[in-house]
All heavy atoms as TSV, in Angstrom:
chain	resi	resn	atom	element	x	y	z
A	1	MET	N	N	112.066	122.069	124.951
A	1	MET	CA	C	111.460	120.900	124.338
A	1	MET	C	C	112.553	120.100	123.619
A	1	MET	O	O	113.373	120.655	122.914
A	1	MET	CB	C	110.371	121.345	123.364
A	1	MET	CG	C	109.547	120.214	122.828
A	1	MET	SD	S	108.172	120.682	121.735
A	1	MET	CE	C	107.675	122.262	122.292
A	2	SER	N	N	112.518	118.810	123.802
A	2	SER	CA	C	113.504	117.918	123.213
A	2	SER	C	C	113.387	117.878	121.689
A	2	SER	O	O	112.285	117.777	121.139
A	2	SER	CB	C	113.305	116.511	123.784
A	2	SER	OG	O	113.920	115.548	122.989
A	3	GLU	N	N	114.531	117.970	121.026
A	3	GLU	CA	C	114.546	117.889	119.563
A	3	GLU	C	C	114.038	116.519	119.093
A	3	GLU	O	O	113.328	116.429	118.093
A	3	GLU	CB	C	115.957	118.143	119.042
A	3	GLU	CG	C	116.033	118.322	117.541
A	3	GLU	CD	C	115.268	119.541	117.028
A	3	GLU	OE1	O	115.179	120.550	117.735
A	3	GLU	OE2	O	114.755	119.474	115.896
A	4	LEU	N	N	114.387	115.468	119.818
A	4	LEU	CA	C	113.927	114.128	119.464
A	4	LEU	C	C	112.411	114.038	119.545
A	4	LEU	O	O	111.775	113.464	118.652
A	4	LEU	CB	C	114.570	113.077	120.379
A	4	LEU	CG	C	114.139	111.625	120.154
A	4	LEU	CD1	C	114.437	111.178	118.731
A	4	LEU	CD2	C	114.818	110.709	121.154
A	5	ARG	N	N	111.826	114.616	120.572
A	5	ARG	CA	C	110.358	114.604	120.687
A	5	ARG	C	C	109.706	115.336	119.523
A	5	ARG	O	O	108.688	114.896	118.987
A	5	ARG	CB	C	109.912	115.260	121.994
A	5	ARG	CG	C	110.095	114.403	123.193
A	5	ARG	CD	C	109.518	115.085	124.406
A	5	ARG	NE	N	109.888	114.335	125.592
A	5	ARG	CZ	C	109.742	114.787	126.807
A	5	ARG	NH1	N	109.247	115.993	127.025
A	5	ARG	NH2	N	110.099	114.049	127.830
A	6	LYS	N	N	110.279	116.463	119.128
A	6	LYS	CA	C	109.725	117.223	118.001
A	6	LYS	C	C	109.819	116.428	116.703
A	6	LYS	O	O	108.866	116.374	115.928
A	6	LYS	CB	C	110.432	118.572	117.853
A	6	LYS	CG	C	110.080	119.548	118.951
A	6	LYS	CD	C	110.426	120.974	118.631
A	6	LYS	CE	C	111.894	121.230	118.477
A	6	LYS	NZ	N	112.237	122.659	118.427
A	7	GLU	N	N	110.978	115.820	116.462
A	7	GLU	CA	C	111.158	115.014	115.242
A	7	GLU	C	C	110.216	113.813	115.243
A	7	GLU	O	O	109.634	113.477	114.214
A	7	GLU	CB	C	112.614	114.535	115.121
A	7	GLU	CG	C	113.580	115.628	114.762
A	7	GLU	CD	C	113.323	116.231	113.391
A	7	GLU	OE1	O	113.031	115.473	112.440
A	7	GLU	OE2	O	113.418	117.464	113.269
A	8	PHE	N	N	110.097	113.166	116.397
A	8	PHE	CA	C	109.193	112.021	116.501
A	8	PHE	C	C	107.757	112.456	116.213
A	8	PHE	O	O	107.027	111.785	115.485
A	8	PHE	CB	C	109.287	111.375	117.890
A	8	PHE	CG	C	108.377	110.195	118.024
A	8	PHE	CD1	C	108.773	108.947	117.577
A	8	PHE	CD2	C	107.117	110.341	118.584
A	8	PHE	CE1	C	107.917	107.855	117.676
A	8	PHE	CE2	C	106.257	109.250	118.690
A	8	PHE	CZ	C	106.663	108.010	118.239
A	9	GLY	N	N	107.355	113.575	116.786
A	9	GLY	CA	C	105.996	114.077	116.574
A	9	GLY	C	C	105.707	114.373	115.115
A	9	GLY	O	O	104.629	114.034	114.602
A	10	LYS	N	N	106.658	114.984	114.433
A	10	LYS	CA	C	106.491	115.269	112.995
A	10	LYS	C	C	106.352	113.976	112.206
A	10	LYS	O	O	105.520	113.872	111.306
A	10	LYS	CB	C	107.689	116.059	112.463
A	10	LYS	CG	C	107.748	117.494	112.892
A	10	LYS	CD	C	108.957	118.154	112.232
A	10	LYS	CE	C	109.432	119.366	112.966
A	10	LYS	NZ	N	110.681	119.895	112.414
A	11	ARG	N	N	107.190	113.003	112.546
A	11	ARG	CA	C	107.156	111.710	111.845
A	11	ARG	C	C	105.823	111.002	112.094
A	11	ARG	O	O	105.224	110.464	111.164
A	11	ARG	CB	C	108.333	110.839	112.313
A	11	ARG	CG	C	108.359	109.448	111.746
A	11	ARG	CD	C	108.678	109.442	110.282
A	11	ARG	NE	N	108.775	108.062	109.821
A	11	ARG	CZ	C	108.666	107.695	108.574
A	11	ARG	NH1	N	108.497	108.591	107.622
A	11	ARG	NH2	N	108.747	106.425	108.239
A	12	LEU	N	N	105.365	111.016	113.320
A	12	LEU	CA	C	104.100	110.378	113.644
A	12	LEU	C	C	102.952	111.034	112.889
A	12	LEU	O	O	102.098	110.349	112.316
A	12	LEU	CB	C	103.857	110.447	115.156
A	12	LEU	CG	C	102.558	109.858	115.665
A	12	LEU	CD1	C	102.387	108.411	115.228
A	12	LEU	CD2	C	102.485	109.979	117.177
A	13	GLN	N	N	102.949	112.347	112.848
A	13	GLN	CA	C	101.900	113.064	112.129
A	13	GLN	C	C	101.937	112.720	110.635
A	13	GLN	O	O	100.888	112.494	110.020
A	13	GLN	CB	C	102.057	114.571	112.338
A	13	GLN	CG	C	100.938	115.378	111.740
A	13	GLN	CD	C	101.114	116.853	112.014
A	13	GLN	OE1	O	102.062	117.465	111.526
A	13	GLN	NE2	N	100.231	117.416	112.805
A	14	LEU	N	N	103.124	112.642	110.062
A	14	LEU	CA	C	103.265	112.283	108.650
A	14	LEU	C	C	102.714	110.885	108.385
A	14	LEU	O	O	101.931	110.683	107.442
A	14	LEU	CB	C	104.736	112.351	108.228
A	14	LEU	CG	C	105.052	111.871	106.808
A	14	LEU	CD1	C	104.471	112.815	105.772
A	14	LEU	CD2	C	106.553	111.736	106.623
A	15	LEU	N	N	103.092	109.927	109.204
A	15	LEU	CA	C	102.619	108.551	109.022
A	15	LEU	C	C	101.104	108.459	109.201
A	15	LEU	O	O	100.424	107.736	108.467
A	15	LEU	CB	C	103.324	107.605	109.994
A	15	LEU	CG	C	104.799	107.360	109.724
A	15	LEU	CD1	C	105.428	106.597	110.882
A	15	LEU	CD2	C	105.004	106.607	108.418
A	16	ARG	N	N	100.582	109.203	110.155
A	16	ARG	CA	C	99.127	109.209	110.375
A	16	ARG	C	C	98.402	109.759	109.158
A	16	ARG	O	O	97.418	109.179	108.683
A	16	ARG	CB	C	98.788	110.043	111.618
A	16	ARG	CG	C	97.284	110.145	111.866
A	16	ARG	CD	C	96.959	110.936	113.100
A	16	ARG	NE	N	97.460	112.294	113.111
A	16	ARG	CZ	C	96.914	113.316	112.443
A	16	ARG	NH1	N	95.855	113.131	111.668
A	16	ARG	NH2	N	97.438	114.533	112.534
A	17	ARG	N	N	98.907	110.843	108.618
A	17	ARG	CA	C	98.269	111.441	107.434
A	17	ARG	C	C	98.405	110.545	106.209
A	17	ARG	O	O	97.478	110.445	105.404
A	17	ARG	CB	C	98.860	112.821	107.164
A	17	ARG	CG	C	98.409	113.834	108.190
A	17	ARG	CD	C	98.962	115.208	107.933
A	17	ARG	NE	N	98.380	116.166	108.867
A	17	ARG	CZ	C	98.839	117.374	109.044
A	17	ARG	NH1	N	99.883	117.803	108.363
A	17	ARG	NH2	N	98.269	118.183	109.908
A	18	GLN	N	N	99.550	109.883	106.063
A	18	GLN	CA	C	99.731	108.950	104.945
A	18	GLN	C	C	98.746	107.781	105.044
A	18	GLN	O	O	98.331	107.234	104.022
A	18	GLN	CB	C	101.166	108.421	104.910
A	18	GLN	CG	C	102.161	109.433	104.416
A	18	GLN	CD	C	103.595	108.913	104.444
A	18	GLN	OE1	O	103.907	107.924	105.091
A	18	GLN	NE2	N	104.467	109.612	103.740
A	19	ALA	N	N	98.381	107.424	106.258
A	19	ALA	CA	C	97.412	106.350	106.478
A	19	ALA	C	C	95.973	106.868	106.385
A	19	ALA	O	O	95.022	106.105	106.578
A	19	ALA	CB	C	97.647	105.703	107.837
A	20	SER	N	N	95.821	108.152	106.082
A	20	SER	CA	C	94.512	108.801	105.976
A	20	SER	C	C	93.682	108.641	107.248
A	20	SER	O	O	92.488	108.346	107.193
A	20	SER	CB	C	93.734	108.263	104.769
A	20	SER	OG	O	94.423	108.512	103.576
A	21	LEU	N	N	94.340	108.833	108.381
A	21	LEU	CA	C	93.660	108.734	109.668
A	21	LEU	C	C	93.628	110.086	110.358
A	21	LEU	O	O	94.586	110.855	110.266
A	21	LEU	CB	C	94.401	107.752	110.594
A	21	LEU	CG	C	94.434	106.287	110.189
A	21	LEU	CD1	C	95.361	105.503	111.108
A	21	LEU	CD2	C	93.040	105.694	110.213
A	22	THR	N	N	92.526	110.359	111.039
A	22	THR	CA	C	92.466	111.538	111.893
A	22	THR	C	C	93.127	111.188	113.222
A	22	THR	O	O	93.361	110.012	113.520
A	22	THR	CB	C	91.006	111.946	112.162
A	22	THR	OG1	O	90.369	110.901	112.898
A	22	THR	CG2	C	90.251	112.230	110.867
A	23	GLN	N	N	93.392	112.196	114.024
A	23	GLN	CA	C	93.925	111.929	115.352
A	23	GLN	C	C	92.949	111.066	116.144
A	23	GLN	O	O	93.367	110.155	116.867
A	23	GLN	CB	C	94.198	113.228	116.108
A	23	GLN	CG	C	95.424	113.955	115.656
A	23	GLN	CD	C	95.742	115.168	116.518
A	23	GLN	OE1	O	94.874	115.714	117.190
A	23	GLN	NE2	N	96.996	115.586	116.485
A	24	GLU	N	N	91.670	111.337	116.001
A	24	GLU	CA	C	90.657	110.571	116.721
A	24	GLU	C	C	90.688	109.099	116.318
A	24	GLU	O	O	90.619	108.209	117.174
A	24	GLU	CB	C	89.260	111.155	116.469
A	24	GLU	CG	C	89.033	112.514	117.088
A	24	GLU	CD	C	89.620	113.678	116.269
A	24	GLU	OE1	O	90.079	113.460	115.118
A	24	GLU	OE2	O	89.641	114.799	116.796
A	25	GLN	N	N	90.795	108.837	115.024
A	25	GLN	CA	C	90.815	107.456	114.544
A	25	GLN	C	C	92.051	106.708	115.027
A	25	GLN	O	O	91.956	105.565	115.489
A	25	GLN	CB	C	90.755	107.425	113.014
A	25	GLN	CG	C	89.426	107.875	112.461
A	25	GLN	CD	C	89.472	108.127	110.961
A	25	GLN	OE1	O	90.486	108.567	110.415
A	25	GLN	NE2	N	88.373	107.851	110.282
A	26	LEU	N	N	93.214	107.350	114.916
A	26	LEU	CA	C	94.443	106.697	115.364
A	26	LEU	C	C	94.416	106.466	116.869
A	26	LEU	O	O	94.785	105.387	117.343
A	26	LEU	CB	C	95.680	107.514	114.978
A	26	LEU	CG	C	97.020	106.943	115.440
A	26	LEU	CD1	C	97.224	105.515	114.942
A	26	LEU	CD2	C	98.165	107.839	115.002
A	27	ALA	N	N	93.968	107.447	117.615
A	27	ALA	CA	C	93.897	107.303	119.073
A	27	ALA	C	C	92.992	106.137	119.457
A	27	ALA	O	O	93.337	105.331	120.329
A	27	ALA	CB	C	93.400	108.601	119.707
A	28	GLU	N	N	91.866	106.033	118.797
A	28	GLU	CA	C	90.943	104.933	119.092
A	28	GLU	C	C	91.579	103.582	118.773
A	28	GLU	O	O	91.516	102.650	119.587
A	28	GLU	CB	C	89.646	105.107	118.295
A	28	GLU	CG	C	88.609	104.047	118.605
A	28	GLU	CD	C	87.310	104.269	117.854
A	28	GLU	OE1	O	86.918	105.429	117.638
A	28	GLU	OE2	O	86.688	103.263	117.485
A	29	GLN	N	N	92.203	103.472	117.611
A	29	GLN	CA	C	92.820	102.208	117.211
A	29	GLN	C	C	93.991	101.836	118.116
A	29	GLN	O	O	94.229	100.662	118.376
A	29	GLN	CB	C	93.283	102.273	115.759
A	29	GLN	CG	C	92.145	102.294	114.771
A	29	GLN	CD	C	92.621	102.371	113.336
A	29	GLN	OE1	O	93.733	101.977	113.015
A	29	GLN	NE2	N	91.773	102.888	112.459
A	30	ALA	N	N	94.727	102.841	118.590
A	30	ALA	CA	C	95.895	102.597	119.445
A	30	ALA	C	C	95.518	102.544	120.931
A	30	ALA	O	O	96.387	102.317	121.771
A	30	ALA	CB	C	96.953	103.674	119.215
A	31	GLU	N	N	94.252	102.780	121.219
A	31	GLU	CA	C	93.757	102.755	122.598
A	31	GLU	C	C	94.488	103.756	123.494
A	31	GLU	O	O	94.918	103.444	124.599
A	31	GLU	CB	C	93.833	101.342	123.184
A	31	GLU	CG	C	93.020	100.337	122.405
A	31	GLU	CD	C	93.186	98.907	122.906
A	31	GLU	OE1	O	94.164	98.620	123.625
A	31	GLU	OE2	O	92.321	98.089	122.565
A	32	ILE	N	N	94.645	104.974	122.958
A	32	ILE	CA	C	95.209	106.085	123.718
A	32	ILE	C	C	94.258	107.272	123.563
A	32	ILE	O	O	93.385	107.262	122.695
A	32	ILE	CB	C	96.642	106.472	123.237
A	32	ILE	CG1	C	96.631	106.883	121.758
A	32	ILE	CG2	C	97.614	105.329	123.480
A	32	ILE	CD1	C	97.963	107.375	121.238
A	33	SER	N	N	94.433	108.289	124.378
A	33	SER	CA	C	93.534	109.443	124.281
A	33	SER	C	C	93.964	110.363	123.139
A	33	SER	O	O	95.144	110.435	122.784
A	33	SER	CB	C	93.512	110.220	125.598
A	33	SER	OG	O	94.707	110.950	125.762
A	34	VAL	N	N	93.000	111.062	122.594
A	34	VAL	CA	C	93.269	112.036	121.541
A	34	VAL	C	C	94.167	113.144	122.079
A	34	VAL	O	O	95.075	113.601	121.394
A	34	VAL	CB	C	91.954	112.622	120.975
A	34	VAL	CG1	C	92.237	113.694	119.938
A	34	VAL	CG2	C	91.081	111.536	120.392
A	35	ASP	N	N	93.913	113.555	123.308
A	35	ASP	CA	C	94.728	114.608	123.925
A	35	ASP	C	C	96.192	114.185	123.996
A	35	ASP	O	O	97.088	114.967	123.684
A	35	ASP	CB	C	94.221	114.955	125.320
A	35	ASP	CG	C	92.886	115.681	125.291
A	35	ASP	OD1	O	92.552	116.287	124.252
A	35	ASP	OD2	O	92.180	115.638	126.318
A	36	PHE	N	N	96.439	112.937	124.415
A	36	PHE	CA	C	97.811	112.450	124.515
A	36	PHE	C	C	98.457	112.394	123.132
A	36	PHE	O	O	99.594	112.842	122.950
A	36	PHE	CB	C	97.850	111.076	125.177
A	36	PHE	CG	C	99.240	110.516	125.273
A	36	PHE	CD1	C	100.168	111.066	126.139
A	36	PHE	CD2	C	99.632	109.459	124.472
A	36	PHE	CE1	C	101.465	110.566	126.218
A	36	PHE	CE2	C	100.923	108.954	124.538
A	36	PHE	CZ	C	101.837	109.510	125.413
A	37	LEU	N	N	97.734	111.887	122.144
A	37	LEU	CA	C	98.269	111.809	120.783
A	37	LEU	C	C	98.623	113.202	120.265
A	37	LEU	O	O	99.678	113.402	119.662
A	37	LEU	CB	C	97.265	111.133	119.848
A	37	LEU	CG	C	97.686	111.020	118.392
A	37	LEU	CD1	C	98.986	110.247	118.221
A	37	LEU	CD2	C	96.572	110.390	117.565
A	38	SER	N	N	97.772	114.158	120.527
A	38	SER	CA	C	98.033	115.537	120.108
A	38	SER	C	C	99.314	116.068	120.756
A	38	SER	O	O	100.137	116.708	120.086
A	38	SER	CB	C	96.846	116.426	120.480
A	38	SER	OG	O	97.127	117.779	120.196
A	39	LEU	N	N	99.488	115.800	122.036
A	39	LEU	CA	C	100.694	116.251	122.734
A	39	LEU	C	C	101.946	115.574	122.170
A	39	LEU	O	O	102.996	116.214	122.042
A	39	LEU	CB	C	100.576	115.970	124.231
A	39	LEU	CG	C	99.551	116.817	124.987
A	39	LEU	CD1	C	99.354	116.279	126.400
A	39	LEU	CD2	C	99.958	118.272	125.017
A	40	VAL	N	N	101.839	114.314	121.807
A	40	VAL	CA	C	102.974	113.600	121.213
A	40	VAL	C	C	103.307	114.202	119.847
A	40	VAL	O	O	104.475	114.462	119.541
A	40	VAL	CB	C	102.685	112.084	121.101
A	40	VAL	CG1	C	103.785	111.387	120.299
A	40	VAL	CG2	C	102.570	111.453	122.479
A	41	GLU	N	N	102.303	114.430	119.027
A	41	GLU	CA	C	102.548	115.001	117.692
A	41	GLU	C	C	103.153	116.396	117.767
A	41	GLU	O	O	103.899	116.798	116.882
A	41	GLU	CB	C	101.259	115.021	116.869
A	41	GLU	CG	C	100.856	113.657	116.364
A	41	GLU	CD	C	99.748	113.706	115.321
A	41	GLU	OE1	O	99.237	114.806	115.003
A	41	GLU	OE2	O	99.404	112.623	114.815
A	42	ARG	N	N	102.862	117.126	118.812
A	42	ARG	CA	C	103.427	118.472	118.986
A	42	ARG	C	C	104.780	118.453	119.680
A	42	ARG	O	O	105.392	119.499	119.872
A	42	ARG	CB	C	102.447	119.363	119.747
A	42	ARG	CG	C	101.237	119.728	118.883
A	42	ARG	CD	C	100.312	120.681	119.591
A	42	ARG	NE	N	99.534	119.948	120.588
A	42	ARG	CZ	C	99.091	120.468	121.731
A	42	ARG	NH1	N	99.347	121.712	122.049
A	42	ARG	NH2	N	98.382	119.747	122.567
A	43	GLY	N	N	105.244	117.270	120.066
A	43	GLY	CA	C	106.563	117.156	120.682
A	43	GLY	C	C	106.600	117.517	122.153
A	43	GLY	O	O	107.666	117.720	122.712
A	44	ILE	N	N	105.442	117.571	122.774
A	44	ILE	CA	C	105.372	117.948	124.185
A	44	ILE	C	C	105.526	116.716	125.082
A	44	ILE	O	O	106.221	116.767	126.089
A	44	ILE	CB	C	104.051	118.698	124.477
A	44	ILE	CG1	C	104.032	120.005	123.675
A	44	ILE	CG2	C	103.877	118.941	125.970
A	44	ILE	CD1	C	102.712	120.717	123.648
A	45	ASN	N	N	104.853	115.645	124.727
A	45	ASN	CA	C	104.946	114.395	125.483
A	45	ASN	C	C	105.637	113.330	124.646
A	45	ASN	O	O	105.684	113.431	123.416
A	45	ASN	CB	C	103.561	113.886	125.877
A	45	ASN	CG	C	103.007	114.548	127.103
A	45	ASN	OD1	O	103.589	115.498	127.625
A	45	ASN	ND2	N	101.874	114.081	127.573
A	46	ALA	N	N	106.120	112.298	125.325
A	46	ALA	CA	C	106.746	111.156	124.653
A	46	ALA	C	C	105.984	109.891	125.052
A	46	ALA	O	O	105.628	109.731	126.221
A	46	ALA	CB	C	108.208	111.031	125.052
A	47	PRO	N	N	105.737	108.994	124.103
A	47	PRO	CA	C	104.997	107.780	124.425
A	47	PRO	C	C	105.870	106.752	125.144
A	47	PRO	O	O	107.088	106.721	124.975
A	47	PRO	CB	C	104.565	107.262	123.051
A	47	PRO	CG	C	105.583	107.792	122.109
A	47	PRO	CD	C	106.017	109.113	122.680
A	48	SER	N	N	105.213	105.904	125.914
A	48	SER	CA	C	105.890	104.779	126.560
A	48	SER	C	C	106.176	103.700	125.514
A	48	SER	O	O	105.672	103.756	124.391
A	48	SER	CB	C	104.992	104.196	127.652
A	48	SER	OG	O	103.841	103.596	127.049
A	49	PHE	N	N	106.946	102.711	125.893
A	49	PHE	CA	C	107.210	101.597	124.980
A	49	PHE	C	C	105.910	100.901	124.593
A	49	PHE	O	O	105.711	100.538	123.428
A	49	PHE	CB	C	108.180	100.583	125.602
A	49	PHE	CG	C	109.594	101.072	125.665
A	49	PHE	CD1	C	110.236	101.149	126.882
A	49	PHE	CD2	C	110.278	101.451	124.531
A	49	PHE	CE1	C	111.554	101.589	126.967
A	49	PHE	CE2	C	111.585	101.903	124.596
A	49	PHE	CZ	C	112.229	101.969	125.822
A	50	ASP	N	N	105.019	100.714	125.559
A	50	ASP	CA	C	103.738	100.070	125.267
A	50	ASP	C	C	102.941	100.881	124.248
A	50	ASP	O	O	102.369	100.324	123.301
A	50	ASP	CB	C	102.903	99.902	126.538
A	50	ASP	CG	C	103.457	98.839	127.473
A	50	ASP	OD1	O	104.238	97.978	127.017
A	50	ASP	OD2	O	103.097	98.865	128.670
A	51	ASN	N	N	102.915	102.194	124.439
A	51	ASN	CA	C	102.180	103.040	123.500
A	51	ASN	C	C	102.846	103.099	122.136
A	51	ASN	O	O	102.167	103.196	121.115
A	51	ASN	CB	C	101.981	104.438	124.073
A	51	ASN	CG	C	100.908	104.468	125.141
A	51	ASN	OD1	O	100.051	103.589	125.212
A	51	ASN	ND2	N	100.950	105.472	125.995
A	52	LEU	N	N	104.170	103.043	122.093
A	52	LEU	CA	C	104.864	102.984	120.800
A	52	LEU	C	C	104.405	101.761	120.011
A	52	LEU	O	O	104.131	101.852	118.810
A	52	LEU	CB	C	106.380	102.912	120.995
A	52	LEU	CG	C	107.100	104.197	121.345
A	52	LEU	CD1	C	108.557	103.897	121.684
A	52	LEU	CD2	C	107.018	105.194	120.206
A	53	GLU	N	N	104.322	100.628	120.687
A	53	GLU	CA	C	103.886	99.401	120.015
A	53	GLU	C	C	102.447	99.520	119.532
A	53	GLU	O	O	102.129	99.113	118.416
A	53	GLU	CB	C	104.033	98.200	120.951
A	53	GLU	CG	C	105.479	97.822	121.197
A	53	GLU	CD	C	105.633	96.671	122.186
A	53	GLU	OE1	O	104.774	96.502	123.076
A	53	GLU	OE2	O	106.626	95.936	122.047
A	54	LYS	N	N	101.577	100.087	120.347
A	54	LYS	CA	C	100.172	100.254	119.962
A	54	LYS	C	C	100.031	101.186	118.769
A	54	LYS	O	O	99.256	100.922	117.839
A	54	LYS	CB	C	99.368	100.816	121.136
A	54	LYS	CG	C	99.165	99.861	122.270
A	54	LYS	CD	C	98.389	100.579	123.375
A	54	LYS	CE	C	98.200	99.762	124.609
A	54	LYS	NZ	N	97.440	100.499	125.639
A	55	ILE	N	N	100.768	102.283	118.783
A	55	ILE	CA	C	100.702	103.259	117.691
A	55	ILE	C	C	101.221	102.640	116.398
A	55	ILE	O	O	100.603	102.783	115.342
A	55	ILE	CB	C	101.488	104.542	118.055
A	55	ILE	CG1	C	100.778	105.300	119.184
A	55	ILE	CG2	C	101.677	105.433	116.836
A	55	ILE	CD1	C	101.615	106.407	119.823
A	56	ALA	N	N	102.355	101.960	116.473
A	56	ALA	CA	C	102.920	101.322	115.282
A	56	ALA	C	C	101.951	100.303	114.703
A	56	ALA	O	O	101.728	100.260	113.484
A	56	ALA	CB	C	104.256	100.664	115.612
A	57	LYS	N	N	101.358	99.507	115.561
A	57	LYS	CA	C	100.403	98.487	115.096
A	57	LYS	C	C	99.202	99.145	114.425
A	57	LYS	O	O	98.764	98.709	113.360
A	57	LYS	CB	C	99.949	97.622	116.270
A	57	LYS	CG	C	99.021	96.506	115.872
A	57	LYS	CD	C	98.655	95.628	117.049
A	57	LYS	CE	C	97.715	94.519	116.604
A	57	LYS	NZ	N	97.274	93.695	117.728
A	58	ALA	N	N	98.688	100.204	115.024
A	58	ALA	CA	C	97.528	100.904	114.460
A	58	ALA	C	C	97.857	101.520	113.100
A	58	ALA	O	O	96.992	101.595	112.225
A	58	ALA	CB	C	97.044	101.981	115.427
A	59	LEU	N	N	99.106	101.937	112.913
A	59	LEU	CA	C	99.526	102.528	111.633
A	59	LEU	C	C	99.979	101.469	110.623
A	59	LEU	O	O	100.201	101.788	109.454
A	59	LEU	CB	C	100.673	103.522	111.868
A	59	LEU	CG	C	100.294	104.827	112.559
A	59	LEU	CD1	C	101.553	105.604	112.933
A	59	LEU	CD2	C	99.398	105.674	111.658
A	60	GLY	N	N	100.172	100.239	111.085
A	60	GLY	CA	C	100.629	99.176	110.193
A	60	GLY	C	C	102.098	99.307	109.836
A	60	GLY	O	O	102.499	98.936	108.731
A	61	VAL	N	N	102.880	99.839	110.764
A	61	VAL	CA	C	104.322	99.997	110.540
A	61	VAL	C	C	105.065	99.379	111.725
A	61	VAL	O	O	104.462	99.041	112.740
A	61	VAL	CB	C	104.728	101.488	110.390
A	61	VAL	CG1	C	104.008	102.135	109.213
A	61	VAL	CG2	C	104.469	102.277	111.669
A	62	SER	N	N	106.377	99.263	111.582
A	62	SER	CA	C	107.183	98.781	112.700
A	62	SER	C	C	107.505	99.954	113.624
A	62	SER	O	O	107.451	101.117	113.209
A	62	SER	CB	C	108.480	98.148	112.196
A	62	SER	OG	O	109.343	99.142	111.679
A	63	VAL	N	N	107.848	99.635	114.857
A	63	VAL	CA	C	108.263	100.684	115.799
A	63	VAL	C	C	109.462	101.423	115.221
A	63	VAL	O	O	109.564	102.647	115.324
A	63	VAL	CB	C	108.577	100.087	117.191
A	63	VAL	CG1	C	109.207	101.129	118.092
A	63	VAL	CG2	C	107.315	99.521	117.826
A	64	ARG	N	N	110.340	100.696	114.584
A	64	ARG	CA	C	111.525	101.308	113.977
A	64	ARG	C	C	111.134	102.379	112.949
A	64	ARG	O	O	111.781	103.429	112.854
A	64	ARG	CB	C	112.369	100.220	113.328
A	64	ARG	CG	C	113.630	100.710	112.733
A	64	ARG	CD	C	114.404	99.570	112.129
A	64	ARG	NE	N	115.728	100.017	111.792
A	64	ARG	CZ	C	116.718	99.220	111.479
A	64	ARG	NH1	N	116.533	97.921	111.452
A	64	ARG	NH2	N	117.886	99.701	111.182
A	65	ASP	N	N	110.080	102.116	112.180
A	65	ASP	CA	C	109.622	103.086	111.174
A	65	ASP	C	C	109.199	104.410	111.800
A	65	ASP	O	O	109.279	105.461	111.162
A	65	ASP	CB	C	108.456	102.518	110.361
A	65	ASP	CG	C	108.882	101.400	109.422
A	65	ASP	OD1	O	110.056	101.353	109.032
A	65	ASP	OD2	O	108.003	100.581	109.073
A	66	LEU	N	N	108.747	104.365	113.032
A	66	LEU	CA	C	108.341	105.591	113.715
A	66	LEU	C	C	109.521	106.538	113.940
A	66	LEU	O	O	109.339	107.739	114.090
A	66	LEU	CB	C	107.691	105.271	115.067
A	66	LEU	CG	C	106.394	104.482	115.039
A	66	LEU	CD1	C	105.967	104.140	116.467
A	66	LEU	CD2	C	105.292	105.253	114.330
A	67	PHE	N	N	110.727	105.965	113.936
A	67	PHE	CA	C	111.928	106.756	114.211
A	67	PHE	C	C	112.772	107.014	112.957
A	67	PHE	O	O	113.904	107.448	113.070
A	67	PHE	CB	C	112.777	106.052	115.290
A	67	PHE	CG	C	112.138	106.077	116.638
A	67	PHE	CD1	C	111.321	105.033	117.046
A	67	PHE	CD2	C	112.327	107.148	117.498
A	67	PHE	CE1	C	110.720	105.046	118.289
A	67	PHE	CE2	C	111.718	107.159	118.751
A	67	PHE	CZ	C	110.914	106.114	119.146
A	68	ASP	N	N	112.220	106.770	111.786
A	68	ASP	CA	C	112.937	106.991	110.534
A	68	ASP	C	C	112.740	108.448	110.117
A	68	ASP	O	O	111.826	108.783	109.390
A	68	ASP	CB	C	112.431	106.047	109.447
A	68	ASP	CG	C	113.217	106.160	108.161
A	68	ASP	OD1	O	114.220	106.903	108.119
A	68	ASP	OD2	O	112.828	105.512	107.179
A	69	PHE	N	N	113.600	109.319	110.622
A	69	PHE	CA	C	113.457	110.746	110.398
A	69	PHE	C	C	114.085	111.246	109.102
A	69	PHE	O	O	114.087	112.435	108.825
A	69	PHE	CB	C	114.068	111.535	111.564
A	69	PHE	CG	C	113.509	111.183	112.911
A	69	PHE	CD1	C	114.332	111.192	114.021
A	69	PHE	CD2	C	112.188	110.838	113.083
A	69	PHE	CE1	C	113.840	110.882	115.285
A	69	PHE	CE2	C	111.671	110.510	114.333
A	69	PHE	CZ	C	112.519	110.540	115.431
A	70	GLU	N	N	114.651	110.373	108.312
A	70	GLU	CA	C	115.327	110.788	107.061
A	70	GLU	C	C	114.349	111.333	106.055
A	70	GLU	O	O	113.347	110.888	105.771
A	70	GLU	CB	C	116.075	109.602	106.457
A	70	GLU	CG	C	117.181	109.108	107.325
A	70	GLU	CD	C	118.263	110.134	107.606
A	70	GLU	OE1	O	118.664	110.846	106.677
A	70	GLU	OE2	O	118.683	110.251	108.759
């Protein structure tokens, strides 16, 4: 499993929780499946550019913020 995917998944989960959203709520707002979101948060799958934009918009952050692993 890619280290970048794992770090991205952790960051996405953190941002989702900070926004007080469940996986179901974020998936619905981003127009992606809950299963796919779960796989991304676990570092198994990686989102496309289109899905990155949808996820960022649903969280109210920039795409760049999704990759701020500091």
